[in-house]
ZAMARGU-4260 file (C-alpha; in steps of 0.2 Angstrom, whole numbers, plus 5000, padded with zeros to 4 digits):
<rodrens>
0) 5533/5823/5502 | 5515/5818/5502 | 5506/5818/5518 | 5522/5818/5527 | 5529/5803/5518
5) 5543/5803/5505 | 5538/5796/5488 | 5556/5795/5482 | 5558/5777/5487 | 5560/5766/5502
10) 5572/5773/5514 | 5584/5760/5521 | 5585/5766/5540 | 5567/5759/5545 | 5570/5743/5535
15) 5587/5740/5544 | 5578/5744/5560 | 5566/5729/5557 | 5580/5717/5554 | 5591/5724/5568
20) 5577/5722/5581 | 5573/5704/5575 | 5591/5700/5579 | 5591/5708/5596 | 5575/5700/5600
25) 5584/5683/5598 | 5579/5678/5580 | 5592/5670/5570 | 5583/5662/5555 | 5573/5669/5541
30) 5564/5659/5527 | 5563/5670/5511 | 5551/5667/5497 | 5555/5677/5481 | 5544/5692/5476
35) 5545/5710/5470 | 5536/5719/5484 | 5546/5711/5498 | 5562/5717/5490 | 5567/5729/5504
40) 5565/5717/5518 | 5572/5702/5508 | 5588/5712/5504 | 5590/5718/5522 | 5590/5701/5529
45) 5601/5694/5516 | 5615/5707/5519 | 5615/5704/5538 | 5628/5691/5543 | 5619/5688/5560
50) 5604/5680/5551 | 5603/5664/5541 | 5592/5665/5526 | 5583/5650/5519 | 5576/5651/5501
55) 5560/5643/5496 | 5550/5645/5480 | 5533/5639/5488 | 5526/5649/5502 | 5516/5634/5509
60) 5532/5623/5510 | 5541/5638/5517 | 5529/5640/5531 | 5530/5622/5536 | 5549/5622/5535
65) 5549/5637/5547 | 5539/5626/5559 | 5552/5612/5559 | 5566/5624/5561 | 5557/5633/5575
70) 5553/5617/5584 | 5571/5610/5583 | 5579/5626/5587 | 5567/5631/5601 | 5567/5649/5594
75) 5556/5660/5584 | 5558/5659/5565 | 5552/5673/5552 | 5545/5670/5535 | 5546/5684/5522
80) 5533/5684/5507 | 5527/5696/5494 | 5510/5702/5492 | 5494/5695/5485 | 5491/5676/5486
85) 5509/5673/5493 | 5503/5676/5511 | 5487/5666/5508 | 5497/5651/5505 | 5505/5652/5522
90) 5488/5649/5531 | 5489/5630/5533 | 5506/5632/5542 | 5500/5647/5552 | 5485/5636/5558
95) 5497/5622/5562 | 5509/5634/5572 | 5494/5641/5581 | 5487/5624/5586 | 5504/5617/5589
100) 5511/5632/5599 | 5526/5636/5587 | 5533/5653/5587 | 5532/5660/5569 | 5534/5678/5563
105) 5525/5681/5546 | 5532/5696/5537 | 5520/5699/5522 | 5525/5713/5510 | 5510/5724/5504
110) 5505/5738/5492 | 5504/5755/5501 | 5486/5760/5507 | 5483/5771/5492 | 5484/5756/5480
115) 5473/5744/5489 | 5455/5740/5484 | 5456/5749/5467 | 5462/5735/5456 | 5481/5737/5458
120) 5489/5720/5453 | 5495/5707/5465 | 5485/5715/5479 | 5473/5707/5491 | 5466/5711/5508
125) 5480/5706/5520 | 5473/5714/5535 | 5471/5701/5549 | 5473/5688/5535 | 5475/5674/5547
130) 5460/5678/5559 | 5461/5670/5575 | 5475/5658/5570 | 5487/5673/5573 | 5491/5678/5591
135) 5493/5696/5585 | 5492/5706/5569 | 5500/5723/5566 | 5503/5734/5551 | 5519/5744/5550
140) 5518/5761/5542 | 5525/5764/5525 | 5544/5768/5528 | 5549/5786/5528 | 5564/5797/5536
145) 5554/5802/5551 | 5565/5796/5566 | 5549/5793/5576 | 5544/5780/5564 | 5560/5770/5567
150) 5556/5770/5586 | 5539/5764/5582 | 5545/5750/5570 | 5558/5744/5583 | 5544/5743/5597
155) 5532/5733/5585 | 5545/5721/5581 | 5551/5718/5599 | 5533/5716/5604 | 5529/5704/5589
160) 5544/5692/5594 | 5539/5693/5612 | 5521/5688/5608 | 5526/5674/5597 | 5537/5666/5610
165) 5527/5669/5626 | 5517/5654/5632 | 5508/5647/5623 | 5519/5651/5608 | 5511/5654/5591
170) 5512/5664/5575 | 5512/5683/5574 | 5508/5692/5557 | 5516/5709/5553 | 5510/5717/5536
175) 5524/5728/5528 | 5518/5740/5515 | 5532/5747/5503 | 5532/5760/5490 | 5541/5759/5473
180) 5555/5760/5469 | 5558/5745/5480 | 5577/5745/5480 | 5580/5754/5497 | 5588/5771/5497
185) 5604/5771/5507 | 5615/5758/5513 | 5607/5742/5521 | 5624/5737/5529 | 5626/5753/5539
190) 5627/5750/5557 | 5628/5731/5556 | 5646/5730/5560 | 5644/5741/5575 | 5629/5731/5581
195) 5640/5715/5579 | 5654/5722/5588 | 5643/5728/5603 | 5636/5711/5605 | 5653/5702/5603
200) 5654/5697/5621 | 5636/5691/5623 | 5634/5673/5626 | 5626/5661/5613 | 5607/5660/5615
205) 5605/5678/5621 | 5596/5692/5612 | 5613/5698/5605 | 5612/5716/5611 | 5600/5729/5619
210) 5582/5727/5612 | 5571/5742/5610 | 5558/5734/5622 | 5561/5721/5635 | 5549/5708/5639
215) 5549/5700/5656 | 5538/5684/5656 | 5528/5679/5671 | 5535/5667/5683 | 5527/5650/5679
220) 5532/5642/5695 | 5517/5638/5707 | 5517/5646/5724 | 5522/5635/5739 | 5504/5634/5745
225) 5498/5627/5728 | 5512/5614/5727 | 5507/5608/5745 | 5489/5607/5740 | 5493/5597/5724
230) 5505/5585/5734 | 5490/5582/5746 | 5480/5577/5732 | 5493/5565/5725 | 5496/5557/5742
235) 5478/5554/5743 | 5477/5544/5727 | 5482/5526/5729 | 5480/5522/5710 | 5487/5537/5701
240) 5493/5539/5683 | 5504/5551/5674 | 5499/5554/5656 | 5511/5562/5644 | 5506/5569/5627
245) 5517/5576/5614 | 5530/5588/5622 | 5548/5593/5618 | 5555/5602/5633 | 5572/5603/5640
250) 5573/5593/5657 | 5556/5586/5656 | 5560/5568/5654 | 5571/5568/5670 | 5559/5578/5680
255) 5544/5567/5675 | 5554/5551/5679 | 5558/5558/5697 | 5539/5562/5699 | 5535/5544/5694
260) 5548/5537/5706 | 5542/5546/5721 | 5524/5543/5718 | 5524/5525/5711 | 5514/5531/5697
265) 5515/5523/5679 | 5519/5535/5665 | 5508/5532/5650 | 5520/5541/5637 | 5515/5546/5620
270) 5528/5542/5606 | 5530/5561/5604 | 5532/5564/5623 | 5551/5562/5622 | 5550/5551/5638
275) 5552/5533/5631 | 5570/5536/5625 | 5585/5543/5634 | 5597/5540/5648 | 5584/5545/5662
280) 5575/5532/5673 | 5562/5524/5661 | 5557/5510/5673 | 5539/5518/5676 | 5536/5521/5657
285) 5522/5511/5650 | 5528/5512/5632 | 5515/5499/5625 | 5500/5508/5634 | 5491/5509/5617
290) 5491/5490/5615 | 5489/5486/5634 | 5473/5497/5635 | 5465/5487/5620 | 5463/5473/5633
295) 5445/5475/5641 | 5451/5468/5657 | 5465/5481/5658 | 5453/5495/5655 | 5441/5488/5669
300) 5454/5482/5682 | 5467/5496/5680 | 5455/5511/5683 | 5465/5525/5692 | 5458/5537/5705
305) 5469/5552/5699 | 5476/5557/5683 | 5489/5570/5680 | 5492/5575/5662 | 5507/5584/5654
310) 5509/5589/5636 | 5497/5590/5621 | 5483/5578/5616 | 5489/5560/5616 | 5489/5551/5599
315) 5481/5535/5605 | 5462/5535/5602 | 5461/5520/5614 | 5469/5530/5628 | 5458/5546/5625
320) 5442/5536/5624 | 5447/5527/5641 | 5451/5543/5649 | 5435/5551/5644 | 5425/5536/5652
325) 5434/5537/5668 | 5427/5546/5684 | 5445/5549/5691 | 5450/5566/5697 | 5460/5574/5683
330) 5474/5587/5684 | 5480/5595/5668 | 5496/5604/5668 | 5496/5615/5652 | 5508/5629/5650
335) 5496/5644/5649 | 5484/5634/5638 | 5467/5624/5640 | 5471/5607/5632 | 5458/5595/5638
340) 5448/5586/5624 | 5440/5572/5635 | 5426/5584/5641 | 5430/5578/5659 | 5430/5589/5674
345) 5448/5595/5677 | 5459/5606/5687 | 5470/5616/5676 | 5488/5621/5681 | 5497/5635/5671
350) 5515/5631/5675 | 5531/5626/5666 | 5529/5607/5666 | 5547/5602/5669 | 5548/5614/5683
355) 5532/5608/5691 | 5536/5590/5690 | 5553/5593/5698 | 5545/5604/5712 | 5532/5590/5715
360) 5545/5577/5716 | 5556/5586/5728 | 5541/5590/5740 | 5534/5572/5739 | 5552/5566/5744
365) 5552/5577/5759 | 5535/5571/5764 | 5541/5553/5763 | 5526/5546/5753 | 5527/5527/5752
370) 5522/5522/5734 | 5510/5507/5731 | 5521/5495/5722 | 5506/5483/5718 | 5498/5496/5707
375) 5514/5500/5697 | 5519/5481/5696 | 5503/5477/5687 | 5506/5490/5674 | 5524/5485/5672
380) 5520/5467/5670 | 5507/5471/5656 | 5519/5482/5647 | 5533/5469/5647 | 5520/5456/5641
385) 5515/5467/5627 | 5533/5472/5622 | 5539/5454/5622 | 5524/5448/5611 | 5526/5462/5599
390) 5544/5459/5597 | 5541/5440/5594 | 5527/5444/5582 | 5538/5457/5572 | 5552/5444/5571
395) 5541/5431/5565 | 5533/5440/5550 | 5541/5440/5533 | 5529/5453/5524 | 5531/5471/5522
400) 5523/5479/5538 | 5521/5498/5541 | 5524/5496/5560 | 5542/5490/5555 | 5546/5507/5549
405) 5546/5513/5567 | 5550/5497/5577 | 5568/5495/5573 | 5573/5513/5570 | 5579/5517/5588
410) 5592/5504/5588 | 5609/5510/5582 | 5605/5528/5579 | 5617/5541/5586 | 5611/5551/5601
415) 5603/5567/5596 | 5594/5560/5581 | 5578/5569/5577 | 5564/5557/5571 | 5550/5567/5562
420) 5534/5558/5559 | 5520/5562/5548 | 5501/5562/5553 | 5489/5548/5549 | 5497/5532/5551
425) 5516/5536/5554 | 5512/5545/5571 | 5500/5531/5576 | 5514/5518/5572 | 5526/5528/5582
430) 5515/5528/5597 | 5511/5509/5595 | 5529/5503/5590 | 5542/5515/5597 | 5551/5505/5611
435) 5559/5511/5626 | 5577/5514/5623 | 5593/5522/5630 | 5596/5531/5613 | 5593/5550/5615
440) 5580/5554/5602 | 5569/5569/5599 | 5553/5564/5592 | 5542/5577/5583 | 5527/5579/5572
445) 5514/5592/5566 | 5501/5588/5580 | 5493/5605/5581 | 5481/5603/5567 | 5486/5586/5563
450) 5487/5589/5544 | 5496/5578/5531 | 5502/5594/5522 | 5520/5601/5524 | 5527/5586/5534
455) 5543/5584/5523 | 5546/5603/5524 | 5544/5603/5542 | 5557/5588/5544 | 5569/5598/5532
460) 5567/5613/5543 | 5572/5603/5558 | 5587/5597/5548 | 5592/5615/5544 | 5593/5618/5563
465) 5609/5607/5563 | 5605/5600/5580 | 5607/5582/5574 | 5603/5570/5560 | 5585/5570/5554
470) 5575/5554/5549 | 5557/5558/5542 | 5544/5544/5541 | 5530/5549/5530 | 5516/5541/5520
475) 5514/5542/5501 | 5499/5554/5500 | 5508/5566/5512 | 5524/5564/5502 | 5515/5569/5486
480) 5507/5583/5495 | 5524/5591/5498 | 5535/5587/5484 | 5541/5605/5483 | 5550/5602/5499
485) 5563/5593/5489 | 5566/5608/5479 | 5570/5618/5495 | 5582/5604/5501 | 5592/5606/5485
490) 5592/5625/5485 | 5598/5625/5503 | 5609/5609/5503 | 5600/5600/5517 | 5603/5583/5523
495) 5590/5571/5528 | 5584/5553/5527 | 5566/5550/5522 | 5557/5533/5525 | 5542/5533/5513
500) 5529/5521/5517 | 5519/5518/5501 | 5503/5509/5502 | 5497/5517/5486 | 5484/5529/5494
505) 5476/5534/5510 | 5480/5520/5521 | 5472/5528/5537 | 5455/5526/5530 | 5456/5507/5530
510) 5456/5509/5549 | 5442/5521/5550 | 5423/5519/5548 | 5424/5524/5530 | 5431/5507/5526
515) 5414/5500/5528 | 5410/5508/5511 | 5422/5495/5504 | 5410/5480/5508 | 5398/5475/5495
520) 5384/5472/5508 | 5386/5490/5515 | 5392/5502/5502 | 5400/5503/5485 | 5418/5498/5484
525) 5422/5508/5469 | 5417/5524/5478 | 5427/5520/5493 | 5443/5518/5482 | 5439/5534/5472
530) 5435/5545/5487 | 5445/5538/5501 | 5458/5525/5495 | 5464/5537/5481 | 5476/5525/5473
535) 5489/5534/5462 | 5501/5521/5455 | 5515/5534/5455 | 5533/5528/5453 | 5543/5539/5466
540) 5560/5535/5460 | 5561/5546/5445 | 5553/5561/5454 | 5565/5560/5468 | 5580/5559/5456
545) 5573/5574/5446 | 5573/5584/5462 | 5590/5580/5467 | 5588/5566/5479 | 5592/5547/5480
550) 5579/5534/5480 | 5579/5516/5484 | 5566/5502/5487 | 5568/5492/5503 | 5560/5478/5512
555) 5555/5478/5531 | 5570/5468/5535 | 5583/5479/5527 | 5575/5496/5532 | 5584/5499/5548
560) 5601/5495/5541 | 5598/5506/5526 | 5593/5521/5538 | 5608/5518/5549 | 5619/5518/5534
565) 5611/5535/5528 | 5614/5545/5544 | 5628/5557/5542 | 5629/5556/5523 | 5626/5572/5513
570) 5610/5575/5503 | 5592/5568/5504 | 5589/5549/5503 | 5572/5542/5501 | 5569/5523/5506
575) 5553/5517/5500 | 5544/5503/5509 | 5529/5497/5499 | 5514/5489/5508 | 5497/5484/5503
580) 5483/5493/5512 | 5471/5479/5516 | 5484/5467/5521 | 5492/5481/5532 | 5476/5482/5542
585) 5476/5463/5544 | 5494/5464/5550 | 5491/5478/5563 | 5476/5468/5570 | 5486/5452/5571
590) 5500/5461/5580 | 5487/5469/5593 | 5479/5452/5595 | 5495/5443/5599 | 5500/5457/5612
595) 5483/5458/5620 | 5483/5439/5622 | 5500/5440/5631 | 5494/5455/5642 | 5479/5445/5648
600) 5489/5429/5651 | 5500/5440/5662 | 5485/5446/5672 | 5480/5427/5674 | 5497/5423/5680
605) 5497/5438/5693 | 5480/5431/5700 | 5486/5414/5701 | 5476/5397/5700
</rodrens>
């Protein structure tokens, strides 16, 4: 013993306590990256049959994989890494989890305190490594035989999972120092069978036993007086709007549809709002709002006097800019957060969004509000005009078009399909081209920090959940950024369909002000291509094959059929749609022009001669 701590090795009891408490707190999946210092905790999760382990050789990919798995399962997911640079590689995923409100538990192994800051190999300062991107940081003591230590360990683990999952959810970092030898002393299986037996009658989705600490979350239901006050404000508005940003919440679509029905408000639904598709009433959903709002007449004539917002920040810059210019009263429903990027005055409501929408709908029904049909009719007419024009335009083109990677995907997919889209252009095309449909889709993306890194890993993490087939739409630069994800797909025998939109570089910049550098009268075209366009001329087929996947080049017209044929088959298939960046911008603008002309014609028809 030295200072009350055994130096004979890592005792198994406190390590078992970490894993046992994770299970009792509701955690079921652990993503493990190989490493020496993390051996005790890696072996402990591997021998526990209550936990599924997923192996990754790249920590950055592992972090994003855990994000996708946590999103799809709606549970916290843990990531185990060794010491040194390993946890540093998790920082991009931790930042995304923090901004995107995804419950992650980072378990980083470390040298014991006496070996730090003195040149010991593979040792960095891991204290509060992720700064404010972590909701909470704690370091466990070096394991020893003291029974009080096990009690402390269990309390910290229970608290860590509770903090990660409470609203707004996010990442928690626990640092775990271990001494050599790293093979635990004593059986790691001891007590597991008893724990499983004790929880045999627990229903699926419960904590699976008696946790060391219990956490009772605050009731996120508004009091009756607040509901009444909000109903009065809604009744006072004759031209209200419901805006739904990215959100994936059980029951939300049906509740928001009920609220729209009783108020007569249109729903401007983001592609990631999970409101455009499904069996609920979609009659108030303005799926083409991004296109509709590109009409100056619509922006001027359809100005609301009240906006009630749900979910994250909308994808559409057109919508966000318009909201920022409005003087309308704004109510922001954010589950324990402060999400409002337009800098307009707002009333924040911290409540469960699905529950609040249902409560408001019920109260308004009882108060017999008569919706203003004229306000809704105008939005619906514009949406129908835009939808018909876009459909006709898409049917009429015979060129590879990136919007086609989204437009036809909803048709014919099985209910429960997860559509995971990359940042930059795919998520914007989802917002612009995903139609309203009865198909039950779960649309997801990494819209916390909006980075292009780790998107394939996140999609494969969603596939690992097993909740439904996964289709991932991603750009070529993002694909190159995360090739290690395909290694994990092979190691863990995952199934997914990837639509790779290849425009040979950073296509998003062709839509941004940086594109002016490509004009000889403004900038230097060769610098635009080198610094922003970044053409790579890489053939993806051999890379995909070498990493265990299937690859096929497809055209716009055959993409939907190819994707539908891939669903349900084992393995990873990559369907590559090749486009040309400059032409893609022209096609996007032509589509918008056709739709806006149709929208304005519908306004003229409504006014009459």
